[in-house]
VMD Tcl script that builds the backbone (N, CA, C; Angstrom):
set m [mol new atoms 186]
animate dup $m
set s [atomselect $m all]
$s set {name element resname resid chain x y z} {
  {N N UNK 1 A -16.313 25.357 7.849}
  {CA C UNK 1 A -15.138 25.052 7.049}
  {C C UNK 1 A -14.850 23.555 7.147}
  {N N UNK 2 A -14.716 22.875 6.016}
  {CA C UNK 2 A -14.445 21.445 6.032}
  {C C UNK 2 A -12.942 21.192 6.068}
  {N N UNK 3 A -12.573 20.089 6.716}
  {CA C UNK 3 A -11.168 19.737 6.814}
  {C C UNK 3 A -10.751 18.914 5.605}
  {N N UNK 4 A -9.480 19.049 5.223}
  {CA C UNK 4 A -8.936 18.229 4.142}
  {C C UNK 4 A -8.763 16.807 4.652}
  {N N UNK 5 A -9.080 15.805 3.823}
  {CA C UNK 5 A -8.834 14.425 4.245}
  {C C UNK 5 A -7.345 14.203 4.489}
  {N N UNK 6 A -7.029 13.401 5.476}
  {CA C UNK 6 A -5.641 13.138 5.826}
  {C C UNK 6 A -5.195 11.836 5.152}
  {N N UNK 7 A -4.015 11.877 4.547}
  {CA C UNK 7 A -3.453 10.669 3.949}
  {C C UNK 7 A -3.038 9.722 5.071}
  {N N UNK 8 A -3.102 8.444 4.811}
  {CA C UNK 8 A -2.649 7.456 5.781}
  {C C UNK 8 A -1.552 6.620 5.138}
  {N N UNK 9 A -0.863 5.841 5.946}
  {CA C UNK 9 A 0.202 4.980 5.439}
  {C C UNK 9 A -0.413 3.676 4.938}
  {N N UNK 10 A 0.111 3.147 3.859}
  {CA C UNK 10 A -0.337 1.893 3.267}
  {C C UNK 10 A -0.313 0.774 4.314}
  {N N UNK 11 A -1.304 -0.115 4.258}
  {CA C UNK 11 A -1.419 -1.218 5.217}
  {C C UNK 11 A -0.448 -2.367 4.943}
  {N N UNK 12 A 0.251 -2.319 3.826}
  {CA C UNK 12 A 1.227 -3.364 3.497}
  {C C UNK 12 A 2.398 -3.293 4.484}
  {N N UNK 13 A 2.746 -4.455 5.040}
  {CA C UNK 13 A 3.846 -4.496 5.994}
  {C C UNK 13 A 5.144 -4.036 5.331}
  {N N UNK 14 A 5.788 -3.046 5.918}
  {CA C UNK 14 A 7.043 -2.534 5.383}
  {C C UNK 14 A 6.889 -1.392 4.404}
  {N N UNK 15 A 5.671 -1.119 3.946}
  {CA C UNK 15 A 5.435 -0.035 2.994}
  {C C UNK 15 A 5.292 1.285 3.742}
  {N N UNK 16 A 5.927 2.306 3.244}
  {CA C UNK 16 A 5.874 3.630 3.861}
  {C C UNK 16 A 5.115 4.627 2.991}
  {N N UNK 17 A 4.519 4.146 1.912}
  {CA C UNK 17 A 3.811 5.024 0.983}
  {C C UNK 17 A 2.550 5.604 1.609}
  {N N UNK 18 A 2.239 6.818 1.234}
  {CA C UNK 18 A 1.016 7.463 1.672}
  {C C UNK 18 A -0.134 7.025 0.775}
  {N N UNK 19 A -1.278 6.769 1.389}
  {CA C UNK 19 A -2.476 6.399 0.648}
  {C C UNK 19 A -3.335 7.650 0.539}
  {N N UNK 20 A -3.537 8.112 -0.683}
  {CA C UNK 20 A -4.327 9.317 -0.905}
  {C C UNK 20 A -5.813 8.989 -0.844}
  {N N UNK 21 A -6.588 9.821 -0.123}
  {CA C UNK 21 A -8.032 9.595 -0.072}
  {C C UNK 21 A -8.610 9.552 -1.488}
  {N N UNK 22 A -9.450 8.578 -1.753}
  {CA C UNK 22 A -10.064 8.433 -3.061}
  {C C UNK 22 A -9.245 7.635 -4.051}
  {N N UNK 23 A -7.983 7.327 -3.722}
  {CA C UNK 23 A -7.124 6.555 -4.627}
  {C C UNK 23 A -6.680 5.234 -4.013}
  {N N UNK 24 A -7.132 4.951 -2.803}
  {CA C UNK 24 A -6.723 3.733 -2.109}
  {C C UNK 24 A -7.315 2.495 -2.757}
  {N N UNK 25 A -6.569 1.413 -2.674}
  {CA C UNK 25 A -7.071 0.102 -3.065}
  {C C UNK 25 A -7.477 -0.556 -1.744}
  {N N UNK 26 A -8.758 -0.858 -1.584}
  {CA C UNK 26 A -9.264 -1.418 -0.339}
  {C C UNK 26 A -9.351 -2.937 -0.458}
  {N N UNK 27 A -8.769 -3.626 0.509}
  {CA C UNK 27 A -8.821 -5.085 0.552}
  {C C UNK 27 A -8.928 -5.500 2.014}
  {N N UNK 28 A -9.914 -6.340 2.318}
  {CA C UNK 28 A -10.143 -6.823 3.684}
  {C C UNK 28 A -10.276 -5.666 4.673}
  {N N UNK 29 A -10.872 -4.571 4.213}
  {CA C UNK 29 A -11.115 -3.424 5.081}
  {C C UNK 29 A -9.903 -2.552 5.344}
  {N N UNK 30 A -8.793 -2.807 4.661}
  {CA C UNK 30 A -7.576 -2.015 4.848}
  {C C UNK 30 A -7.268 -1.254 3.569}
  {N N UNK 31 A -6.616 -0.096 3.718}
  {CA C UNK 31 A -6.280 0.758 2.577}
  {C C UNK 31 A -4.822 0.543 2.167}
  {N N UNK 32 A -4.636 0.288 0.877}
  {CA C UNK 32 A -3.307 0.066 0.309}
  {C C UNK 32 A -3.026 1.110 -0.764}
  {N N UNK 33 A -1.744 1.367 -1.024}
  {CA C UNK 33 A -1.361 2.379 -2.010}
  {C C UNK 33 A -1.484 1.886 -3.442}
  {N N UNK 34 A -1.432 0.558 -3.649}
  {CA C UNK 34 A -1.505 0.005 -5.001}
  {C C UNK 34 A -2.024 -1.434 -4.955}
  {N N UNK 35 A -2.374 -1.961 -6.102}
  {CA C UNK 35 A -2.916 -3.313 -6.192}
  {C C UNK 35 A -1.893 -4.362 -5.758}
  {N N UNK 36 A -0.633 -4.156 -6.092}
  {CA C UNK 36 A 0.406 -5.125 -5.703}
  {C C UNK 36 A 0.469 -5.273 -4.182}
  {N N UNK 37 A 0.416 -4.155 -3.472}
  {CA C UNK 37 A 0.432 -4.207 -2.007}
  {C C UNK 37 A -0.837 -4.876 -1.479}
  {N N UNK 38 A -1.972 -4.543 -2.058}
  {CA C UNK 38 A -3.247 -5.112 -1.610}
  {C C UNK 38 A -3.279 -6.626 -1.782}
  {N N UNK 39 A -2.578 -7.130 -2.796}
  {CA C UNK 39 A -2.555 -8.575 -3.074}
  {C C UNK 39 A -1.332 -9.261 -2.464}
  {N N UNK 40 A -0.588 -8.543 -1.622}
  {CA C UNK 40 A 0.606 -9.062 -0.938}
  {C C UNK 40 A 1.686 -9.492 -1.929}
  {N N UNK 41 A 1.856 -8.706 -2.976}
  {CA C UNK 41 A 2.937 -8.846 -3.955}
  {C C UNK 41 A 3.020 -10.226 -4.611}
  {N N UNK 42 A 1.953 -10.619 -5.333}
  {CA C UNK 42 A 1.998 -11.910 -6.015}
  {C C UNK 42 A 3.094 -11.916 -7.090}
  {N N UNK 43 A 3.750 -13.036 -7.244}
  {CA C UNK 43 A 4.817 -13.198 -8.244}
  {C C UNK 43 A 5.888 -12.116 -8.094}
  {N N UNK 44 A 6.106 -11.691 -6.847}
  {CA C UNK 44 A 7.117 -10.667 -6.525}
  {C C UNK 44 A 6.866 -9.333 -7.226}
  {N N UNK 45 A 5.600 -9.044 -7.526}
  {CA C UNK 45 A 5.256 -7.772 -8.157}
  {C C UNK 45 A 5.597 -6.630 -7.203}
  {N N UNK 46 A 6.370 -5.646 -7.639}
  {CA C UNK 46 A 6.803 -4.564 -6.753}
  {C C UNK 46 A 5.717 -3.521 -6.499}
  {N N UNK 47 A 5.953 -2.738 -5.492}
  {CA C UNK 47 A 5.108 -1.589 -5.167}
  {C C UNK 47 A 5.157 -0.607 -6.343}
  {N N UNK 48 A 4.104 0.160 -6.536}
  {CA C UNK 48 A 4.071 1.144 -7.623}
  {C C UNK 48 A 5.138 2.229 -7.456}
  {N N UNK 49 A 5.552 2.503 -6.220}
  {CA C UNK 49 A 6.590 3.507 -5.975}
  {C C UNK 49 A 7.957 2.846 -6.146}
  {N N UNK 50 A 8.707 3.260 -7.142}
  {CA C UNK 50 A 10.000 2.638 -7.435}
  {C C UNK 50 A 11.000 2.767 -6.292}
  {N N UNK 51 A 10.779 3.702 -5.379}
  {CA C UNK 51 A 11.695 3.903 -4.262}
  {C C UNK 51 A 11.314 3.064 -3.050}
  {N N UNK 52 A 10.161 2.416 -3.103}
  {CA C UNK 52 A 9.690 1.586 -1.990}
  {C C UNK 52 A 10.050 0.134 -2.286}
  {N N UNK 53 A 10.552 -0.547 -1.300}
  {CA C UNK 53 A 10.977 -1.931 -1.493}
  {C C UNK 53 A 10.208 -2.898 -0.601}
  {N N UNK 54 A 8.960 -2.547 -0.285}
  {CA C UNK 54 A 8.163 -3.401 0.596}
  {C C UNK 54 A 7.928 -4.780 -0.014}
  {N N UNK 55 A 7.857 -4.889 -1.316}
  {CA C UNK 55 A 7.643 -6.176 -1.975}
  {C C UNK 55 A 8.852 -7.085 -1.948}
  {N N UNK 56 A 10.022 -6.524 -1.641}
  {CA C UNK 56 A 11.241 -7.328 -1.625}
  {C C UNK 56 A 11.195 -8.419 -0.550}
  {N N UNK 57 A 10.484 -8.148 0.540}
  {CA C UNK 57 A 10.401 -9.112 1.643}
  {C C UNK 57 A 8.987 -9.592 1.870}
  {N N UNK 58 A 8.090 -9.293 0.936}
  {CA C UNK 58 A 6.669 -9.644 1.113}
  {C C UNK 58 A 6.452 -11.134 1.237}
  {N N UNK 59 A 7.190 -11.934 0.508}
  {CA C UNK 59 A 7.020 -13.376 0.571}
  {C C UNK 59 A 7.292 -13.921 1.962}
  {N N UNK 60 A 8.272 -13.357 2.628}
  {CA C UNK 60 A 8.616 -13.795 3.984}
  {C C UNK 60 A 7.640 -13.247 5.010}
  {N N UNK 61 A 7.121 -12.033 4.765}
  {CA C UNK 61 A 6.254 -11.373 5.738}
  {C C UNK 61 A 4.840 -11.892 5.706}
  {N N UNK 62 A 4.370 -12.372 4.529}
  {CA C UNK 62 A 2.962 -12.776 4.414}
  {C C UNK 62 A 2.893 -14.259 4.304}
}
mol reanalyze $m
mol bondsrecalc $m
mol representation Tube
mol addrep $m
């Protein structure tokens, strides 16, 4: 019996989104939930999840 892949938390600092296996955006060997997180929120681009505000402080964190 094979096990289901386990979701992990996005590697973006402050992001709490789950990264679904097969849907992750990989950058520098880390898994992110969306392209904005993977690119450290350029031009203040928000996370794909409207309820997540990790991009609000991304400029200060990165």
